[in-house]
Backbone as JSON, one array per atom type, in Angstrom:
{
  "sequence": "MFLIDTHIHLYLDDYHKDRDLLIKKADKKNIKKFFLPNIDTETIEPLLELTNLYPKKCYPMIGLHPCSVDDNYIKKLKVLESKIEKHNFIAIGEIGIDLHWDKTFKEEQKKAFIIQIEWAVKYSLPIVIHSRNSFNEIYNILKNYTNLTGVFHCFGGGIDEAKKIIDLGFYLGIGGVLTFKNSDLNKVIQRIPLNHLLIETDGPYLAPSPHRGRRNEPENLLIIAKKICEIKDISISKLTNKLYLNTNSLFCHEKP",
  "N": [[-8.15, 13.6, -14.87], [-7.72, 11.88, -11.69], [-6.76, 11.64, -8.2], [-5.61, 8.69, -6.55], [-5.75, 6.9, -3.63], [-3.54, 4.61, -2.82], [-3.21, 2.97, -0.66], [-4.87, 2.52, 2.13], [-6.43, 2.03, 5.26], [-9.32, 2.13, 5.42], [-11.52, 0.88, 6.41], [-11.28, 0.41, 9.09], [-12.11, 0.78, 12.64], [-11.32, 3.27, 13.46], [-12.33, 5.1, 11.7], [-15.02, 4.96, 11.97], [-17.07, 6.74, 12.89], [-17.18, 8.92, 11.14], [-16.75, 8.19, 8.5], [-18.12, 8.3, 5.98], [-18.35, 11.06, 5.62], [-15.64, 11.78, 5.44], [-14.91, 10.54, 3.07], [-16.43, 11.97, 1.26], [-15.31, 14.54, 1.61], [-12.73, 14.08, 0.69], [-13.31, 13.5, -1.96], [-14.08, 15.98, -2.95], [-11.63, 17.13, -3.15], [-10.54, 15.96, -5.3], [-9.75, 13.35, -4.89], [-10.5, 10.28, -5.57], [-10.62, 7.47, -5.42], [-9.97, 4.53, -3.39], [-7.69, 2.19, -2.24], [-7.75, -0.78, -0.49], [-5.85, -2.4, 1.81], [-5.65, -5.57, 3.38], [-5.48, -6.83, 6.83], [-5.74, -9.04, 8.68], [-7.5, -12.12, 9.59], [-9.66, -11.13, 10.93], [-10.22, -8.64, 9.94], [-11.01, -8.84, 7.31], [-13.76, -9.14, 6.67], [-15.06, -6.63, 7.5], [-13.65, -5.03, 5.67], [-14.52, -6.01, 3.17], [-17.22, -5.43, 3.39], [-17.18, -2.65, 3.27], [-16.18, -2.23, 0.69], [-18.27, -3.27, -0.76], [-20.22, -1.43, -0.13], [-19.22, 0.88, -1.26], [-18.66, 0.42, -4.2], [-17.52, 1.65, -6.43], [-15.56, 3.18, -5.5], [-14.01, 2.07, -3.41], [-11.62, -0.49, -3.2], [-10.75, -3.87, -2.82], [-8.0, -5.61, -1.22], [-6.27, -8.67, -0.41], [-4.68, -10.34, 2.25], [-2.26, -11.4, 4.72], [-1.02, -9.52, 7.2], [2.38, -9.08, 8.18], [2.8, -8.65, 10.94], [0.7, -9.95, 12.01], [1.27, -12.56, 11.83], [1.74, -15.63, 13.38], [2.24, -18.6, 15.42], [0.04, -19.84, 14.43], [-0.32, -19.32, 11.81], [-0.74, -20.72, 9.41], [-3.36, -21.69, 9.49], [-4.73, -19.24, 9.49], [-4.0, -18.27, 6.98], [-5.26, -20.13, 5.32], [-7.95, -19.52, 5.76], [-8.07, -16.95, 4.62], [-7.24, -17.45, 1.99], [-9.38, -18.87, 1.02], [-11.14, -16.95, 0.3], [-10.35, -15.79, -2.04], [-11.17, -16.59, -4.67], [-13.78, -15.88, -4.57], [-14.17, -13.2, -4.56], [-13.4, -10.02, -6.09], [-10.45, -9.24, -5.87], [-7.86, -6.78, -5.94], [-5.19, -7.02, -5.42], [-2.61, -8.83, -3.63], [-2.2, -8.3, -0.39], [-1.85, -6.41, 2.8], [1.39, -7.73, 2.71], [4.45, -9.3, 3.86], [7.51, -8.74, 5.67], [8.23, -7.97, 9.0], [10.51, -6.83, 11.18], [10.87, -5.1, 13.21], [9.62, -4.71, 15.8], [9.38, -7.29, 16.95], [10.98, -10.35, 16.69], [10.24, -12.91, 16.98], [8.65, -14.61, 15.37], [10.04, -14.75, 12.97], [10.89, -16.65, 10.99], [8.43, -17.83, 10.4], [7.13, -15.62, 9.35], [8.58, -15.27, 6.98], [7.89, -17.64, 5.63], [5.1, -17.35, 5.42], [5.02, -15.09, 3.81], [6.13, -16.07, 1.4], [4.23, -18.02, 0.71], [2.04, -16.38, 0.18], [3.0, -14.86, -1.91], [3.0, -16.83, -3.82], [0.26, -17.11, -4.16], [-0.21, -14.7, -5.48], [1.17, -15.09, -7.86], [-0.26, -17.28, -8.88], [-2.84, -16.19, -9.27], [-2.34, -14.05, -10.84], [-1.86, -11.44, -9.76], [-0.74, -8.28, -8.4], [1.58, -7.65, -5.65], [1.45, -6.16, -2.42], [3.71, -4.76, -0.39], [4.79, -4.87, 2.95], [7.49, -3.68, 4.55], [9.73, -3.62, 7.06], [12.61, -2.92, 8.69], [13.64, -5.06, 7.28], [14.49, -5.26, 4.68], [16.54, -6.64, 3.22], [15.92, -9.33, 3.68], [13.43, -9.53, 2.44], [14.04, -8.72, -0.19], [15.82, -10.76, -0.99], [14.1, -12.87, -1.23], [12.27, -12.0, -3.19], [13.83, -11.72, -5.5], [13.98, -14.18, -6.58], [11.86, -14.52, -8.22], [10.42, -14.04, -11.43], [8.09, -13.37, -12.58], [6.52, -11.45, -11.28], [5.1, -8.6, -9.72], [4.6, -5.41, -8.06], [4.27, -3.26, -5.18], [6.34, -1.5, -2.92], [5.08, -0.66, -0.12], [4.77, 2.36, 1.77], [7.41, 3.36, 1.48], [10.61, 4.13, 2.73], [13.3, 4.12, 2.47], [16.74, 4.35, 1.28], [18.53, 5.55, -1.68], [19.85, 3.37, -2.86], [18.34, 1.13, -2.11], [15.96, 1.87, -3.32], [16.64, 1.76, -6.04], [17.12, -0.97, -6.34], [14.58, -1.98, -5.9], [13.18, -0.88, -8.07], [14.57, -2.12, -10.15], [13.6, -4.66, -9.87], [11.17, -4.39, -10.95], [9.21, -3.25, -9.46], [7.11, -0.82, -7.74], [7.49, 2.27, -5.86], [5.84, 3.05, -2.95], [4.77, 6.04, -1.82], [4.37, 7.92, 1.09], [3.27, 9.67, 4.05], [5.75, 9.89, 5.33], [7.48, 11.23, 3.68], [7.11, 13.91, 4.23], [8.16, 14.36, 6.72], [10.37, 16.01, 8.98], [12.77, 14.79, 9.7], [13.3, 13.05, 7.69], [15.0, 11.73, 4.85], [13.88, 11.2, 2.5], [13.06, 12.92, 0.5], [15.35, 13.45, -0.94], [15.75, 11.09, -2.25], [13.46, 10.95, -3.86], [13.98, 13.03, -5.6], [15.73, 11.86, -7.36], [14.44, 9.77, -8.55], [12.53, 8.72, -11.26], [9.18, 9.76, -12.14], [7.59, 7.68, -13.1], [7.94, 5.48, -11.51], [6.61, 5.72, -9.16], [4.02, 5.6, -6.65], [1.31, 6.94, -4.68], [0.18, 7.21, -1.27], [-1.79, 7.15, 1.77], [-1.72, 5.48, 4.0], [-3.56, 5.58, 5.98], [-5.26, 4.78, 9.04], [-2.8, 5.6, 9.93], [0.51, 7.17, 10.23], [0.24, 10.0, 9.58], [0.84, 12.86, 7.54], [3.1, 15.67, 7.98], [1.55, 18.84, 8.48], [0.15, 17.29, 10.35], [1.1, 15.27, 11.86], [1.03, 12.57, 14.14], [-1.65, 12.64, 14.59], [-4.87, 11.21, 13.65], [-4.7, 9.85, 10.47], [-6.13, 11.18, 7.63], [-8.17, 10.71, 4.67], [-8.06, 12.97, 2.85], [-5.55, 13.95, 3.28], [-3.88, 12.89, 1.45], [-3.45, 14.68, -0.56], [-1.59, 16.45, 0.48], [0.75, 14.96, 0.4], [0.98, 14.59, -2.34], [1.34, 17.26, -3.2], [3.79, 17.79, -2.02], [5.52, 16.14, -3.47], [5.24, 17.38, -5.94], [6.46, 19.82, -5.35], [9.1, 19.0, -4.88], [9.78, 17.91, -7.35], [9.28, 20.0, -9.0], [6.93, 20.36, -10.59], [3.58, 20.54, -11.99], [0.47, 19.99, -10.23], [-1.44, 18.79, -11.82], [0.06, 17.47, -13.79], [1.41, 15.61, -12.19], [-0.77, 14.18, -11.12], [-1.89, 13.01, -13.43], [0.24, 11.33, -14.2], [0.54, 9.64, -11.97], [-1.91, 8.4, -12.02], [-1.74, 6.87, -14.36], [0.38, 5.17, -13.62], [-0.79, 3.77, -11.5], [-2.95, 2.48, -12.75], [-1.47, 0.86, -14.4], [-0.35, -0.99, -12.69], [-2.36, -2.1, -10.93], [-5.26, -4.2, -11.12], [-7.85, -2.76, -11.39], [-11.15, -1.37, -11.62], [-11.81, 0.58, -14.47], [-12.44, 4.14, -14.91]],
  "CA": [[-7.69, 12.51, -14.02], [-7.92, 12.12, -10.26], [-5.82, 10.96, -7.33], [-6.02, 7.42, -5.97], [-4.99, 6.51, -2.44], [-3.25, 3.21, -3.1], [-3.04, 2.19, 0.57], [-5.53, 3.13, 3.29], [-7.25, 1.08, 6.02], [-10.52, 2.94, 5.62], [-12.54, 0.03, 7.02], [-11.03, 0.26, 10.53], [-13.0, 1.5, 13.54], [-10.85, 4.66, 13.58], [-13.13, 5.93, 10.8], [-16.42, 4.53, 12.09], [-18.04, 7.82, 13.14], [-17.27, 9.95, 10.09], [-16.18, 7.63, 7.27], [-18.81, 8.84, 4.8], [-17.97, 12.47, 5.48], [-14.25, 11.84, 5.0], [-14.88, 10.16, 1.66], [-16.98, 13.12, 0.52], [-14.33, 15.62, 1.67], [-11.65, 13.71, -0.22], [-13.83, 13.59, -3.32], [-14.04, 17.4, -3.32], [-10.23, 17.47, -3.43], [-10.16, 15.15, -6.46], [-9.27, 12.03, -4.45], [-11.74, 9.59, -5.95], [-10.61, 6.03, -5.17], [-9.19, 4.08, -2.24], [-7.32, 0.78, -2.29], [-7.8, -1.2, 0.91], [-5.07, -3.59, 2.16], [-6.15, -6.32, 4.54], [-4.55, -7.04, 7.93], [-5.81, -10.41, 9.2], [-8.78, -12.78, 9.36], [-10.72, -10.36, 11.58], [-10.5, -7.4, 9.2], [-11.43, -9.04, 5.93], [-15.2, -8.91, 6.48], [-15.31, -5.19, 7.44], [-13.09, -4.52, 4.42], [-15.42, -6.38, 2.08], [-18.46, -4.68, 3.58], [-16.96, -1.28, 2.79], [-16.07, -2.24, -0.78], [-19.63, -3.49, -1.28], [-20.95, -0.19, 0.07], [-18.66, 1.86, -2.2], [-18.01, -0.41, -5.22], [-16.82, 2.46, -7.43], [-14.55, 3.99, -4.81], [-13.15, 1.27, -2.53], [-11.21, -1.71, -3.88], [-10.16, -4.73, -1.8], [-6.85, -6.52, -1.33], [-6.33, -9.73, 0.6], [-3.37, -10.78, 2.71], [-2.0, -11.46, 6.16], [0.05, -8.6, 7.6], [3.43, -9.83, 8.89], [2.65, -8.55, 12.4], [-0.38, -10.86, 12.4], [1.78, -13.92, 11.68], [2.16, -16.29, 14.61], [2.35, -20.05, 15.21], [-1.21, -20.3, 13.85], [-0.43, -18.58, 10.54], [-1.24, -21.57, 8.33], [-4.82, -21.67, 9.59], [-5.16, -17.91, 9.07], [-3.83, -18.17, 5.53], [-6.3, -20.93, 4.68], [-9.19, -18.75, 5.82], [-7.98, -15.86, 3.65], [-7.16, -17.99, 0.63], [-10.71, -19.32, 0.61], [-11.9, -15.79, -0.17], [-9.78, -15.2, -3.25], [-11.97, -16.85, -5.88], [-15.15, -15.41, -4.35], [-14.21, -11.74, -4.62], [-12.53, -9.42, -7.1], [-9.35, -8.54, -5.21], [-6.95, -6.13, -6.88], [-3.81, -7.29, -5.04], [-2.34, -9.6, -2.43], [-1.54, -7.36, 0.5], [-0.43, -6.19, 2.71], [2.18, -8.88, 3.13], [5.86, -8.95, 3.94], [8.27, -9.12, 6.87], [8.44, -6.86, 9.92], [11.43, -7.23, 12.24], [11.1, -3.91, 14.05], [9.21, -4.89, 17.2], [9.46, -8.64, 17.48], [11.53, -11.3, 15.71], [9.86, -14.26, 17.44], [8.11, -15.41, 14.27], [10.75, -14.35, 11.76], [10.83, -17.71, 9.98], [7.04, -17.96, 10.01], [6.84, -14.48, 8.48], [9.15, -15.57, 5.67], [7.09, -18.69, 5.0], [3.8, -16.76, 5.08], [5.28, -14.2, 2.69], [6.32, -16.88, 0.2], [2.93, -18.62, 0.38], [1.17, -15.36, -0.4], [3.56, -14.56, -3.22], [2.52, -17.88, -4.72], [-1.11, -16.72, -4.51], [-0.14, -13.62, -6.47], [1.58, -15.71, -9.13], [-1.36, -18.12, -9.34], [-3.99, -15.4, -9.69], [-1.84, -12.92, -11.65], [-2.11, -10.21, -9.03], [0.43, -7.65, -7.79], [1.66, -7.75, -4.2], [1.68, -4.91, -1.69], [4.69, -5.23, 0.58], [5.14, -4.19, 4.19], [8.89, -3.98, 4.83], [10.26, -2.81, 8.15], [13.86, -3.54, 9.15], [13.66, -6.39, 6.67], [14.62, -5.13, 3.23], [17.37, -7.69, 2.64], [15.17, -10.59, 3.72], [12.39, -9.47, 1.41], [14.68, -8.66, -1.5], [16.39, -12.07, -1.31], [12.98, -13.72, -1.64], [11.67, -11.49, -4.42], [14.7, -11.85, -6.67], [13.8, -15.53, -7.12], [10.67, -14.52, -9.07], [10.51, -13.21, -12.63], [6.72, -13.08, -13.04], [5.9, -10.84, -10.11], [5.24, -7.16, -9.6], [3.89, -4.89, -6.89], [4.71, -1.99, -4.63], [6.84, -1.44, -1.55], [4.26, 0.32, 0.57], [5.4, 3.21, 2.79], [8.86, 3.31, 1.28], [11.35, 5.15, 3.45], [14.71, 3.77, 2.39], [17.67, 5.19, 0.54], [18.54, 5.44, -3.13], [20.28, 2.04, -3.27], [17.18, 0.26, -1.99], [15.0, 2.29, -4.33], [17.08, 1.24, -7.34], [16.91, -2.43, -6.34], [13.13, -2.18, -6.04], [12.84, -0.56, -9.45], [15.14, -3.16, -11.0], [12.72, -5.83, -9.76], [9.92, -4.08, -11.62], [8.25, -2.82, -8.44], [6.92, 0.61, -7.5], [7.69, 2.8, -4.51], [4.65, 3.69, -2.39], [5.23, 7.21, -1.06], [3.36, 8.4, 2.01], [3.53, 10.81, 4.92], [7.16, 9.98, 5.74], [8.11, 12.22, 2.81], [6.94, 15.26, 4.8], [8.77, 14.45, 8.05], [11.6, 16.81, 9.0], [13.96, 13.94, 9.86], [13.35, 12.1, 6.58], [15.8, 12.07, 3.67], [13.19, 10.63, 1.35], [12.99, 13.91, -0.56], [16.56, 13.31, -1.76], [15.52, 9.92, -3.11], [12.44, 11.31, -4.84], [14.63, 13.88, -6.6], [16.51, 11.04, -8.29], [13.61, 8.68, -9.07], [11.52, 9.17, -12.23], [7.79, 9.66, -11.7], [6.93, 6.45, -13.52], [8.16, 4.41, -10.53], [6.0, 6.14, -7.9], [2.61, 5.64, -6.3], [1.15, 7.64, -3.42], [-0.71, 6.56, -0.31], [-1.81, 7.74, 3.12], [-1.61, 4.46, 5.05], [-4.46, 5.93, 7.06], [-5.2, 5.97, 9.9], [-1.44, 5.74, 10.46], [1.53, 7.95, 9.54], [-0.25, 11.26, 9.01], [1.93, 13.76, 7.13], [3.17, 16.99, 8.62], [1.62, 19.21, 9.9], [-0.84, 16.54, 11.13], [1.77, 14.1, 12.42], [0.58, 12.2, 15.47], [-3.1, 12.56, 14.59], [-5.43, 10.24, 12.72], [-4.45, 10.21, 9.07], [-7.4, 11.24, 6.92], [-8.0, 10.55, 3.21], [-7.71, 14.19, 2.13], [-4.12, 14.23, 3.46], [-3.14, 12.44, 0.26], [-3.09, 15.86, -1.36], [-0.37, 17.01, 1.06], [1.86, 14.17, -0.13], [1.08, 14.91, -3.77], [1.92, 18.6, -3.34], [5.2, 17.72, -1.64], [6.23, 15.6, -4.63], [5.27, 18.46, -6.95], [7.48, 20.79, -4.92], [10.43, 18.4, -5.07], [10.0, 17.69, -8.78], [8.98, 21.25, -9.7], [5.93, 20.07, -11.61], [2.22, 20.91, -11.61], [-0.32, 18.92, -9.64], [-2.13, 18.07, -12.9], [1.02, 16.55, -14.39], [1.62, 14.51, -11.26], [-2.01, 13.4, -11.05], [-1.98, 12.2, -14.65], [1.26, 10.28, -14.2], [0.21, 8.68, -10.92], [-3.07, 7.63, -12.49], [-1.24, 5.88, -15.31], [1.15, 4.2, -12.85], [-1.72, 2.95, -10.72], [-3.65, 1.61, -13.7], [-0.51, -0.1, -14.93], [-0.06, -2.03, -11.7], [-3.51, -2.75, -10.31], [-6.38, -4.6, -11.97], [-9.07, -2.19, -10.81], [-12.11, -0.91, -12.61], [-11.52, 1.86, -15.12], [-13.53, 5.1, -14.73]],
  "C": [[-7.86, 12.88, -12.55], [-6.87, 11.33, -9.48], [-6.44, 9.69, -6.75], [-5.12, 7.15, -4.76], [-4.77, 5.0, -2.55], [-3.06, 2.36, -1.85], [-3.66, 2.93, 1.75], [-6.46, 2.09, 3.93], [-8.56, 1.75, 6.42], [-11.65, 2.18, 6.33], [-12.39, -0.1, 8.54], [-11.96, 1.13, 11.37], [-12.59, 2.96, 13.74], [-11.7, 5.61, 12.75], [-14.63, 5.69, 10.96], [-17.4, 5.7, 12.14], [-18.21, 8.76, 11.95], [-16.72, 9.47, 8.75], [-16.81, 8.24, 6.02], [-18.43, 10.29, 4.54], [-16.55, 12.61, 4.95], [-14.12, 11.49, 3.52], [-15.39, 11.31, 0.8], [-15.99, 14.27, 0.49], [-13.16, 15.33, 0.73], [-12.08, 13.88, -1.67], [-13.78, 15.04, -3.83], [-12.63, 17.87, -3.64], [-9.64, 16.59, -4.53], [-9.45, 13.85, -6.08], [-10.48, 11.1, -4.55], [-11.79, 8.11, -5.61], [-9.66, 5.68, -4.04], [-8.95, 2.58, -2.35], [-7.07, 0.3, -0.87], [-7.0, -2.48, 1.14], [-5.67, -4.26, 3.39], [-5.05, -6.48, 5.6], [-4.54, -8.49, 8.37], [-7.19, -11.0, 8.94], [-9.94, -12.01, 9.98], [-11.11, -9.12, 10.78], [-11.08, -7.62, 7.82], [-12.92, -8.78, 5.72], [-15.56, -7.42, 6.51], [-14.79, -4.55, 6.16], [-14.04, -4.79, 3.26], [-16.76, -5.65, 2.17], [-18.32, -3.27, 3.03], [-16.85, -1.26, 1.27], [-17.42, -2.52, -1.43], [-20.48, -2.22, -1.17], [-20.52, 0.88, -0.93], [-17.93, 1.12, -3.34], [-17.24, 0.37, -6.28], [-15.7, 3.3, -6.8], [-13.54, 3.15, -4.04], [-12.89, -0.09, -3.15], [-10.4, -2.58, -2.92], [-8.87, -5.44, -2.21], [-7.05, -7.62, -0.3], [-4.93, -10.19, 0.95], [-3.3, -10.8, 4.21], [-0.79, -10.59, 6.47], [1.1, -9.37, 8.39], [3.32, -9.77, 10.41], [1.49, -9.4, 12.93], [0.03, -12.32, 12.24], [2.23, -14.44, 13.04], [2.24, -17.79, 14.35], [1.08, -20.67, 14.63], [-1.41, -19.73, 12.44], [-0.99, -19.43, 9.4], [-2.76, -21.58, 8.32], [-5.38, -20.34, 9.11], [-5.08, -17.77, 7.55], [-4.89, -18.97, 4.79], [-7.64, -20.21, 4.66], [-9.18, -17.67, 4.75], [-7.96, -16.39, 2.22], [-8.53, -18.42, 0.12], [-11.56, -18.19, 0.06], [-11.51, -15.36, -1.58], [-10.67, -15.39, -4.48], [-13.4, -16.34, -5.76], [-15.29, -13.91, -4.53], [-13.19, -11.22, -5.63], [-11.44, -8.58, -6.44], [-8.4, -7.96, -6.26], [-5.49, -6.42, -6.59], [-3.77, -8.25, -3.86], [-1.57, -8.67, -1.49], [-2.37, -6.98, 1.7], [0.31, -7.35, 3.34], [3.64, -8.45, 3.23], [6.52, -9.48, 5.19], [8.5, -7.87, 7.7], [9.29, -7.35, 11.09], [11.74, -6.08, 13.19], [10.81, -4.18, 15.51], [9.56, -6.25, 17.76], [9.94, -9.59, 16.39], [11.16, -12.74, 16.05], [9.45, -15.16, 16.28], [8.76, -15.04, 12.94], [10.64, -15.4, 10.66], [9.41, -17.93, 9.49], [6.62, -16.82, 9.08], [7.37, -14.73, 7.07], [8.29, -16.6, 4.92], [5.73, -18.17, 4.56], [3.93, -15.84, 3.86], [5.37, -14.98, 1.39], [5.0, -17.52, -0.23], [2.04, -17.6, -0.32], [1.7, -14.84, -1.73], [3.06, -15.58, -4.24], [1.05, -17.65, -5.08], [-1.09, -15.7, -5.64], [0.23, -14.17, -7.84], [0.42, -16.51, -9.72], [-2.5, -17.3, -9.93], [-3.62, -14.15, -10.48], [-2.2, -11.57, -11.02], [-0.8, -9.6, -8.53], [0.44, -7.88, -6.28], [1.97, -6.37, -3.61], [2.48, -5.26, -0.45], [4.86, -4.28, 1.76], [6.56, -4.63, 4.53], [9.39, -3.05, 5.93], [11.44, -3.53, 8.79], [14.06, -4.92, 8.53], [13.9, -6.33, 5.16], [15.4, -6.28, 2.62], [16.65, -9.03, 2.61], [14.12, -10.64, 2.61], [13.01, -9.5, 0.01], [15.22, -10.03, -1.92], [15.32, -13.08, -1.69], [12.46, -13.29, -3.01], [12.53, -11.75, -5.65], [14.65, -13.26, -7.28], [12.62, -15.62, -8.09], [10.86, -13.59, -10.26], [9.14, -12.76, -13.12], [5.91, -12.42, -11.93], [6.11, -9.33, -10.15], [4.43, -6.68, -8.4], [4.47, -3.57, -6.45], [5.25, -2.19, -3.22], [6.11, -0.29, -0.87], [5.08, 1.07, 1.63], [6.92, 3.17, 2.69], [9.53, 4.47, 2.02], [12.85, 4.93, 3.41], [15.53, 4.76, 1.58], [17.65, 4.88, -0.95], [18.95, 4.04, -3.6], [19.12, 1.04, -3.2], [16.15, 0.59, -3.06], [15.37, 1.72, -5.7], [16.87, -0.27, -7.43], [15.44, -2.76, -6.54], [12.7, -1.96, -7.48], [13.36, -1.62, -10.42], [14.31, -4.45, -10.97], [11.42, -5.62, -10.52], [8.82, -3.65, -10.67], [8.19, -1.3, -8.35], [7.27, 0.97, -6.06], [6.4, 3.49, -4.07], [5.07, 4.81, -1.46], [4.09, 7.76, -0.21], [3.85, 9.56, 2.86], [4.96, 10.98, 5.36], [7.9, 11.03, 4.91], [8.1, 13.62, 3.41], [7.6, 15.44, 6.16], [10.1, 15.19, 7.98], [12.85, 15.95, 9.05], [14.1, 12.91, 8.74], [14.22, 12.63, 5.44], [15.15, 11.56, 2.38], [13.08, 11.62, 0.19], [14.2, 13.82, -1.51], [16.44, 12.12, -2.71], [14.54, 10.27, -4.22], [13.03, 12.19, -5.95], [15.27, 13.05, -7.7], [15.71, 9.91, -8.94], [12.59, 9.24, -10.05], [10.1, 8.92, -11.72], [7.15, 8.32, -12.03], [7.2, 5.26, -12.61], [7.45, 4.69, -9.2], [4.5, 5.92, -7.85], [2.51, 6.46, -5.01], [0.06, 7.01, -2.58], [-0.75, 7.37, 0.98], [-1.39, 6.75, 4.18], [-2.5, 4.8, 6.24], [-5.05, 4.7, 7.73], [-3.82, 6.28, 10.46], [-0.63, 6.75, 9.65], [1.01, 9.21, 8.85], [0.93, 12.16, 8.65], [1.96, 15.01, 7.98], [2.28, 17.94, 7.83], [0.64, 18.46, 10.79], [-0.23, 15.32, 11.81], [1.31, 13.84, 13.86], [-0.94, 12.12, 15.59], [-3.58, 11.44, 13.67], [-5.18, 10.73, 11.3], [-5.75, 10.1, 8.29], [-7.18, 11.2, 5.41], [-7.54, 11.8, 2.47], [-6.24, 14.56, 2.3], [-3.28, 13.71, 2.3], [-2.67, 13.62, -0.57], [-1.83, 16.53, -0.82], [0.85, 16.29, 0.5], [2.07, 14.48, -1.61], [1.75, 16.27, -3.98], [3.4, 18.62, -2.98], [6.03, 17.15, -2.79], [6.32, 16.64, -5.73], [6.34, 19.49, -6.63], [8.88, 20.26, -5.19], [10.77, 18.29, -6.56], [9.8, 18.95, -9.63], [8.05, 21.0, -10.89], [4.55, 20.49, -11.09], [1.49, 19.71, -11.01], [-1.06, 18.13, -10.72], [-1.19, 17.08, -13.58], [1.26, 15.35, -13.49], [0.4, 13.6, -11.2], [-2.14, 12.47, -12.25], [-1.0, 11.04, -14.63], [0.95, 9.22, -13.16], [-0.96, 7.8, -11.32], [-2.62, 6.52, -13.45], [-0.45, 4.79, -14.6], [0.23, 3.21, -12.13], [-2.48, 1.99, -11.62], [-2.74, 0.54, -14.26], [-0.29, -1.27, -13.98], [-1.28, -2.81, -11.26], [-4.61, -3.06, -11.33], [-7.68, -4.06, -11.36], [-9.93, -1.61, -11.93], [-11.71, 0.44, -13.17], [-12.7, 2.81, -14.94], [-14.44, 5.15, -15.95]]
}
């Protein structure tokens, strides 16, 4: 089995100069596949170009990031929705609500989130959720659905939030935050069974320690995996096998 980065923006210009090299370096460390969440109407074409270039390695999602929601969000959503039946997307994402920087479009974010959840229901796809200072808002929406699954990307909450997510049938996406000195996420991971976890880099953002503050590179996924192994006192092969099964269980991506 091999590791899969379930959330990385590998199509962004941050990787323009050395993208191919980074993919090869990750491959040598048994990181073989990359799931690409969309951001907005401007990023979907570069994302699709990359998945066409690496059809056995890079897999596309489609969605409007909450920070890209504004008073023109309906038009943006129509552009993105028109792509769904033309391409083999593995998820609707990343979508959600972000109330950290700006609450101007809070209601629009909620409406955009619900519209995209309905896409997921219609096309039987999981959702990939961006949640920042908005867990209650997101949870109160999700609990109205019984035929929905997905992952809370970049989870950094406490055990109570983790249990609520699991009770909904969702996974926790674990990234570089796990390695930060000021994070208590390790205490949560200790109490959560492996079958509820996925791992991700969220590259180029949120690089794990000791690379915090730099561009997050695909091979850093192994740092996160090793940290989970340390917390759980398990081998990397056991973790890799379990994560592979979890990922296959959630996402409709091509089997090896």
